[in-house]
C-alpha positions, 0 to 999 in steps of 0.5 A, a space after each residue: 058654405 056657399 049655395 054652390 057648395 050646398 048644391 054639390 054636397 046635395 048632389 053627392 048625397 043623392 048619388 051616394 043614395 043610389 049606391 048604398 041606400 037612402 037609410 045610410 045617407 040619412 044617417 050620415 046627414 044627421 046631426 052627428 055628422 057634418 059635410 063640407 066642400 073645399 074645392 075638389 075636396 069633400 069632407 065628411 066629419 064623424 063625431 067619434 072614431 067608432 063611427 069613423 071606422 064604420 064610415 071608412 068601410 064605404 070609402 069606395 062608394 063615397 069616392 065614386 059618388 064624389 067623382 060622379 059629381 065633382 069629377 075625377 080630381 075629387 078627393 074624399 076626406 073622412 075625419 073625426 072631431 072631438 068636441 071640447 070638454 066643459 066644466 060646471 064652474 060657479 053654476 055656469 058651463 065653461 069650456 076647459 082650456 085647450 079647445 077642441 081636439 082634432 085627431 089625425 089618422 094615416 092618409 087623412 089631412 088635418 084641418 081646423 076642427 068642426 065648429 063647436 056650439 058656444 056656451 051661450 048657445 047651450 040651454 042653461 039649467 034653472 039656477 040651483 037653490 042656495 045650499 047650506 050644506 055644500 060650499 060653492 064649487 071652486 075652479 079646482 073642483 070641476 065636474 066634466 060634462 059633455 056639451 049637447 050635439 051641434 045642430 044638424 047640417 042637412 042639404 036638400 037637392 034643389 029642383 034645378 035642371 041636371 045640366 046646371 050640375 056641371 061642376 064635374 068638368 075639370 075646367 068649370 069655374 065657380 060664380 063666386 068672387 075671388 074673395 069667396 072662393 076657397 083656396 085651391 091649387 092650380 090644376 091643368 084643365 082637361 082638353 076639349 074636342 073642339 081644340 083638337 087639330 084634325 089632320 090626315 093622320 088623326 082624322 079617323 080617330 077623331 071621327 070615331 070618338 065623336 061618333 061613339 059619344 052619340 051612341 055609346 057601345 057602338 064601337 066598343 072597345 075603341 083602341 087608339 094607338 100612336 106615338 107620344 105627342 100624337 093626340 091620344 090623351 087629348 082625345 080621351 080627355 075631350 071625350 070625358 069632358 064632352 060626355 060630362 057636359 052633355 049628360 052629367 048624370 052619366 057615370 063616366 071614368 077617365 084614368 091612366 093604367 097606372 092609376 087603375 093598377 094603384 087603386 086595384 092594389 089598394 083595394 086588395 090590401 084594404 079588403 075593398 075589392 067589391 067596392 072597386 069592382 062596383 066602381 069600374 063595372 057600373 059605368 057607362 063610359 070607361 076611358 083608360 090611357 097608357 094601356 101598355 103600362 099593364 104589361 107584366 102585371 098578371 093580376 091587374 090584367 086579369 081584373 081588367 079582363 073581367 071588367 072589360 067583359 062585364 062592360 061589353 056584356 052590358 053594352 057599355 063603352 070602353 076606350 083604350 089608348 096606347 103608344 104601341 100598335 095592337 100587335 105590339 101589345 101581345 104581352 097583354 094576353 091574347 084574350 084582351 088583345 082579341 077583345 080589343 081587336 073585335 072593336 074599332 082600332 084607330 092608328 094615329 100617325 105623327 102630325 104631318 106638316 099642315 097638322 103641325 102648322 095648325 097646332 102651332 097656330 093654336 098654341 101661339 094664340 095662348 101667348 100674349 106676344 104674337 108669333 109671325 106666320 113665317 116663324 110658325 111655318 119654319 118651326 113646322 118644317 123643322 120639328 117632328 110631329 110631337 105636339 109636346 115638342 112644338 109647345 115646348 119650342 114655342 114656350 122657349 121662343 117666347 120666354 127668350 123673347 121676354 128675357 132679352 126684350 127682342 122682337 120675335 122674327 125668323 132670324 131671332 127664332 133660328 138663333 134661339 132654337 138652333 140647338 133644339 132644331 139640331 138635336 131634333 135632326 137625326 144623323 142621316 147620310 147623303 147616300 141614305 137620302 139618295 137610296 130612299 128617293 130612288 127606291 120611292 120614285 123608281 129611278 136609278 141613282 145615275 138619273 138622279 144625278 143627271 142634268 135632266 130637267 124632266 119633272 120625273 127626275 127634277 122633282 125627286 132631285 129637288 126633294 132630295 136636296 131639301 131633305 139633305 138640308 134638313 137632315 144633314 150638316 153637309 155644306 151647300 157645295 157638297 150637297 150640290 156635288 152629290 146630286 150632280 149640280 155644280 152651283 150651290 145656288 141650285 140647292 138653295 133654289 130647290 130648298 125654297 121651292 120644296 118649302 113653298 110646295 109644302 106650305 101651299 099643300 097643293 103639290 103632288 109628285 108622280 110615284 110608280 103607283 100614281 100621283 101622291 101628295 107631297 106631304 104624304 111622300 115626305 112622310 113616307 121618305 122620313 119614315 124610311 130614313 128613320 129605319 135606315 
């Protein structure tokens, strides 16, 4: 076991002592038990099934201590190892053929048995005096004898700063060389707050998360709502990661509503409800994702309600996230919804153009092949604000480029992602666009189709043509005719001009209530078109 493993095991033992007492931990660190760490897996081996059953009563506390030190991905395995039996043959202790036996228990992973002390290491008895009565023992005349217990494996917590115990961060790497590192499965790293792309639609939520980290309990509960792919999970993961890096000793738990429900059901079936409640009601920061999953689960909702009440009374911080707004979560119960509403509610909008472009630029940096800025700008204008969809489109573009050995440019991107862009566009009629633009800008349809070149009319008309090119499959001539223009070149010019405005981010349009940024106008129009 490496020094890093020893330090982590020692830290887990220290955290466990605060939950069950030093007496039990001292017993589990005795010669009859052995500790071992394999990546995120912590293995505690008992000498026999009786003591394993006693140990399993504290599985919840062991798991909580491991999560505190290693992180939410930590797994605790409780195992029992039976030493091989030995026989006295010819005055010497000899292992019986077959070696150590490892018992398997439901839910536990079978591994190689714990190391057994060799026969050479067993203190030998003084040679017996020759006997004239009994003949020497033959191999078939064996006497079973259990070997003495193995040497104790006890780890002491070294005197190092608390910040060095940063193994709980999901993306922390060991200082070991690849040959020294144990085999582990690849896992996704938790997102970082520094990597979050801040835009107009998520600025408040991002600021709220950063502020609560400096003063836990100030805005509790904090509720983040927004459509899928808007960055809710990113903020929760970044909050957990930052909290663990700044204060590793702080009890912080991040999980989904589905995981909370599963663990609650397991606690009910296994009579481990007290351990479950201690785990979640004795934290300083609790983050739960996908809150809408609790709908239709009254028992779990009741437990969650009491957990939230306990944490709020203690001044602890609770953070929820859901893909629905708070009024849409009335099926969670008026009490829970009321408590959430009494905290801070932050709605996250779908990413606007500038935010989508920032996300794409950040994602493009993770690819070995550079992506031209023109391609990223085109993707930002063609796809919606779902960050997952943007990532998928960029992955597909680079995979296609590698498969066909083609250089990535705008024509290649348009060919490679043509079907994806087409599916992303919702079927919208030209009449829907005209009606929405007229209502938004307070003009009538005749003015929109007139020859007027006044910005009050021409700018909405150009925007309408740009939307027609994005959301319909109408021909250029059909679009020009619908908006009172004769030449299709007018439509092309309007499309290029609006795209240029969007990329620059400096254009404002005049609405009845005053000037409004073009990005906000486009977002409002697209929102209306989705409802049309």
